[in-house]
Backbone as a printed PyTorch tensor [residue, N CA C, xyz], in Angstrom:
tensor([[[ 26.2020,  22.6030, -27.9260],
         [ 26.3150,  21.7460, -26.7640],
         [ 27.2060,  22.4280, -25.7320]],

        [[ 26.7770,  22.3930, -24.4780],
         [ 27.5170,  23.0270, -23.4010],
         [ 28.7130,  22.1680, -22.9960]],

        [[ 29.8320,  22.8290, -22.6790],
         [ 31.0160,  22.1070, -22.2160],
         [ 31.1880,  22.2210, -20.7080]],

        [[ 30.2180,  22.8450, -20.0400],
         [ 30.2940,  22.9900, -18.5820],
         [ 30.0980,  21.6510, -17.9100]],

        [[ 30.8430,  21.4490, -16.8260],
         [ 30.7010,  20.2390, -16.0300],
         [ 29.6600,  20.4710, -14.9540]],

        [[ 28.7670,  19.5150, -14.7640],
         [ 27.7620,  19.6180, -13.7080],
         [ 28.4300,  19.2810, -12.3830]],

        [[ 28.6150,  20.2890, -11.5420],
         [ 29.2790,  20.0850, -10.2560],
         [ 28.2790,  19.9090,  -9.1180]],

        [[ 27.0230,  19.9480,  -9.4290],
         [ 25.9950,  19.7970,  -8.4100],
         [ 25.9220,  18.3310,  -7.9770]],

        [[ 25.8930,  18.1030,  -6.6720],
         [ 25.7900,  16.7530,  -6.1370],
         [ 24.3770,  16.2390,  -6.3540]],

        [[ 24.2420,  15.0200,  -6.8540],
         [ 22.8910,  14.4880,  -7.0870],
         [ 22.1440,  14.2590,  -5.7730]],

        [[ 20.8480,  14.4300,  -5.8300],
         [ 20.0090,  14.2240,  -4.6520],
         [ 19.9230,  12.7410,  -4.3260]],

        [[ 20.1010,  12.4270,  -3.0510],
         [ 20.0160,  11.0460,  -2.5860],
         [ 18.9560,  10.8650,  -1.5130]],

        [[ 18.3950,  11.9830,  -1.0460],
         [ 17.4090,  11.9380,   0.0270],
         [ 16.2400,  12.8580,  -0.2990]],

        [[ 15.0360,  12.4170,   0.0300],
         [ 13.8410,  13.2420,  -0.1270],
         [ 13.3190,  13.5990,   1.2520]],

        [[ 12.8220,  14.8130,   1.3840],
         [ 12.2390,  15.2790,   2.6370],
         [ 10.7500,  15.5120,   2.4280]],

        [[  9.9620,  14.9850,   3.3320],
         [  8.5150,  15.1500,   3.3150],
         [  8.0870,  15.7860,   4.6320]],

        [[  7.0650,  16.6320,   4.5960],
         [  6.5480,  17.2480,   5.8080],
         [  5.0790,  17.5880,   5.5970]],

        [[  4.3410,  17.6100,   6.7000],
         [  2.9310,  17.9390,   6.5670],
         [  2.2220,  18.0700,   7.8990]],

        [[  0.9370,  18.2350,   7.7970],
         [  0.0760,  18.3890,   8.9660],
         [ -0.6730,  17.0920,   9.2340]],

        [[ -0.9200,  16.8030,  10.4940],
         [ -1.6980,  15.6190,  10.8540],
         [ -3.1480,  15.7490,  10.4020]],

        [[ -3.6870,  16.9340,  10.5510],
         [ -5.1140,  17.1230,  10.3080],
         [ -5.4600,  17.2030,   8.8270]],

        [[ -4.6340,  17.9220,   8.0470],
         [ -4.8840,  18.0740,   6.6180],
         [ -3.6370,  17.7260,   5.7970]],

        [[ -3.1840,  16.4740,   5.8190],
         [ -2.0310,  16.1350,   4.9850],
         [ -2.4010,  16.2090,   3.5060]],

        [[ -1.4380,  16.5930,   2.6800],
         [ -1.6620,  16.6140,   1.2410],
         [ -1.6220,  15.2010,   0.6880]],

        [[ -0.7640,  14.3810,   1.2540],
         [ -0.6530,  12.9920,   0.8400],
         [  0.4210,  12.7520,  -0.1960]],

        [[  1.2560,  11.7500,   0.0520],
         [  2.2580,  11.3210,  -0.9190],
         [  3.1720,  12.4190,  -1.4090]],

        [[  3.3360,  12.4840,  -2.7370],
         [  4.2430,  13.4510,  -3.3420],
         [  3.8650,  14.8890,  -3.0230]],

        [[  2.6160,  15.1440,  -2.7090],
         [  2.2000,  16.5140,  -2.3990],
         [  2.7890,  17.0140,  -1.0830]],

        [[  3.2980,  16.0980,  -0.2580],
         [  3.9600,  16.4790,   0.9910],
         [  5.4720,  16.6090,   0.8240]],

        [[  5.9730,  16.5190,  -0.4040],
         [  7.4060,  16.6120,  -0.6640],
         [  7.9120,  18.0260,  -0.3960]],

        [[  8.9310,  18.1290,   0.4430],
         [  9.5580,  19.4110,   0.7470],
         [ 10.7230,  19.6820,  -0.2070]],

        [[ 11.4800,  18.6430,  -0.5510],
         [ 12.6000,  18.8440,  -1.4640],
         [ 13.5000,  17.6310,  -1.5430]],

        [[ 14.5070,  17.7210,  -2.4100],
         [ 15.5050,  16.6740,  -2.6080],
         [ 16.8590,  17.2140,  -2.1700]],

        [[ 17.6420,  16.3810,  -1.4960],
         [ 18.8920,  16.8330,  -0.8910],
         [ 19.9990,  15.8100,  -1.0980]],

        [[ 21.2390,  16.2710,  -1.0520],
         [ 22.3950,  15.3990,  -1.2570],
         [ 22.6860,  14.5420,  -0.0300]],

        [[ 22.3990,  15.0690,   1.1680],
         [ 22.6880,  14.3260,   2.3970],
         [ 21.4650,  14.2900,   3.3050]],

        [[ 21.4430,  13.2970,   4.1660],
         [ 20.3540,  13.1820,   5.1390],
         [ 20.3830,  14.3590,   6.1120]],

        [[ 21.5740,  14.8230,   6.4590],
         [ 21.6970,  15.9630,   7.3710],
         [ 21.1020,  17.2290,   6.7710]],

        [[ 21.3440,  17.4680,   5.4730],
         [ 20.7600,  18.6350,   4.8060],
         [ 19.2390,  18.5340,   4.7680]],

        [[ 18.7400,  17.3500,   4.4800],
         [ 17.2900,  17.1520,   4.4250],
         [ 16.6620,  17.3630,   5.7960]],

        [[ 17.2920,  16.8070,   6.8290],
         [ 16.7790,  16.9580,   8.1960],
         [ 16.7810,  18.4160,   8.6360]],

        [[ 17.8620,  19.1270,   8.3120],
         [ 17.9570,  20.5440,   8.6800],
         [ 16.8650,  21.3650,   7.9960]],

        [[ 16.6050,  21.0710,   6.7240],
         [ 15.5450,  21.7840,   5.9990],
         [ 14.1860,  21.5060,   6.6290]],

        [[ 13.9590,  20.2730,   7.0160],
         [ 12.6880,  19.9110,   7.6560],
         [ 12.5260,  20.6120,   8.9940]],

        [[ 13.5730,  20.6000,   9.8030],
         [ 13.4980,  21.2570,  11.1170],
         [ 13.2280,  22.7600,  10.9610]],

        [[ 13.8880,  23.3830,  10.0060],
         [ 13.6930,  24.8190,   9.7710],
         [ 12.2630,  25.0990,   9.3230]],

        [[ 11.7470,  24.2850,   8.4200],
         [ 10.3870,  24.4950,   7.9140],
         [  9.3570,  24.2700,   9.0210]],

        [[  9.5630,  23.2410,   9.8460],
         [  8.6500,  22.9650,  10.9490],
         [  8.6430,  24.1200,  11.9470]],

        [[  9.8010,  24.7260,  12.1570],
         [  9.9080,  25.8550,  13.0870],
         [  9.1590,  27.0830,  12.5730]],

        [[  9.1160,  27.2730,  11.2570],
         [  8.4530,  28.4650,  10.7110],
         [  7.0080,  28.2290,  10.3080]],

        [[  6.6030,  26.9950,  10.1430],
         [  5.2330,  26.6690,   9.7190],
         [  4.4730,  26.0300,  10.8780]],

        [[  3.6230,  26.7770,  11.5270],
         [  2.9030,  26.2370,  12.6790],
         [  1.8850,  25.1740,  12.2880]],

        [[  1.5200,  25.1110,  11.0040],
         [  0.5260,  24.1190,  10.5760],
         [  1.1300,  22.7440,  10.3250]],

        [[  2.4620,  22.6410,  10.2550],
         [  3.1050,  21.3540,   9.9930],
         [  3.3760,  20.6220,  11.3000]],

        [[  3.0950,  19.3180,  11.3100],
         [  3.2170,  18.5280,  12.5280],
         [  4.2850,  17.4370,  12.4710]],

        [[  4.7260,  17.0480,  11.2890],
         [  5.6570,  15.9260,  11.1700],
         [  6.5780,  16.1080,   9.9730]],

        [[  7.6960,  15.3440,   9.9710],
         [  8.5850,  15.2930,   8.8040],
         [  9.2760,  13.9430,   8.7450]],

        [[  9.6370,  13.5420,   7.5270],
         [ 10.3820,  12.3070,   7.2680],
         [ 11.4640,  12.5840,   6.2320]],

        [[ 12.5900,  11.8910,   6.3570],
         [ 13.6360,  11.9020,   5.3430],
         [ 13.7500,  10.4800,   4.8100]],

        [[ 13.6860,  10.3360,   3.4810],
         [ 13.7250,   9.0240,   2.8280],
         [ 15.0150,   8.8910,   2.0190]],

        [[ 15.7270,   7.7820,   2.2270],
         [ 16.9200,   7.4460,   1.4550],
         [ 16.4570,   6.8600,   0.1260]],

        [[ 16.8300,   7.4810,  -0.9720],
         [ 16.3690,   7.0350,  -2.2920],
         [ 16.9590,   5.6880,  -2.7130]],

        [[ 18.0990,   5.3090,  -2.1470],
         [ 18.7010,   4.0290,  -2.5130],
         [ 18.0120,   2.8680,  -1.8030]],

        [[ 17.7600,   3.0280,  -0.5080],
         [ 17.1450,   1.9420,   0.2640],
         [ 15.6280,   2.0720,   0.3510]],

        [[ 15.1100,   3.2530,   0.0050],
         [ 13.6830,   3.5710,   0.1070],
         [ 13.1800,   3.4510,   1.5490]],

        [[ 14.0550,   3.6960,   2.5080],
         [ 13.7140,   3.6270,   3.9280],
         [ 13.6810,   5.0320,   4.5260]],

        [[ 12.8360,   5.2160,   5.5330],
         [ 12.8130,   6.4610,   6.2880],
         [ 14.0310,   6.4510,   7.2160]],

        [[ 14.8890,   7.4430,   7.0680],
         [ 16.1220,   7.4920,   7.8570],
         [ 16.1350,   8.6250,   8.8760]],

        [[ 15.0700,   9.3900,   8.9360],
         [ 14.9620,  10.4720,   9.9000],
         [ 13.5480,  10.9850,   9.9420]],

        [[ 13.2280,  11.6540,  11.0370],
         [ 11.8970,  12.2200,  11.1360],
         [ 11.5460,  12.5890,  12.5510]],

        [[ 10.4610,  13.3080,  12.6790],
         [  9.9770,  13.7290,  13.9910],
         [  8.5490,  14.2060,  13.8730]],

        [[  7.9320,  14.3340,  15.0340],
         [  6.5820,  14.8880,  15.1270],
         [  6.6140,  16.0190,  16.1330]],

        [[  5.7900,  17.0270,  15.8680],
         [  5.6690,  18.1420,  16.8070],
         [  5.0530,  17.6190,  18.0950]],

        [[  5.6540,  18.0240,  19.2000],
         [  5.1170,  17.5520,  20.4850],
         [  4.1820,  18.5500,  21.1050]]])
């Protein structure tokens, strides 16, 4: 049995991103899990900037199950 302490912060936010024309749908649009909404939003913005096929992103709070951030490509 390991005696190491898990110092990793648990994920509290999920980031989703995809394309308007060909969305994967649901969990298939999951970008990742993050400790803060700011980290999730930053990851989404970075991915949208590098992926020309992605048109939108959302950040979901796992406690409230509400969308707390997001945007669409203009």
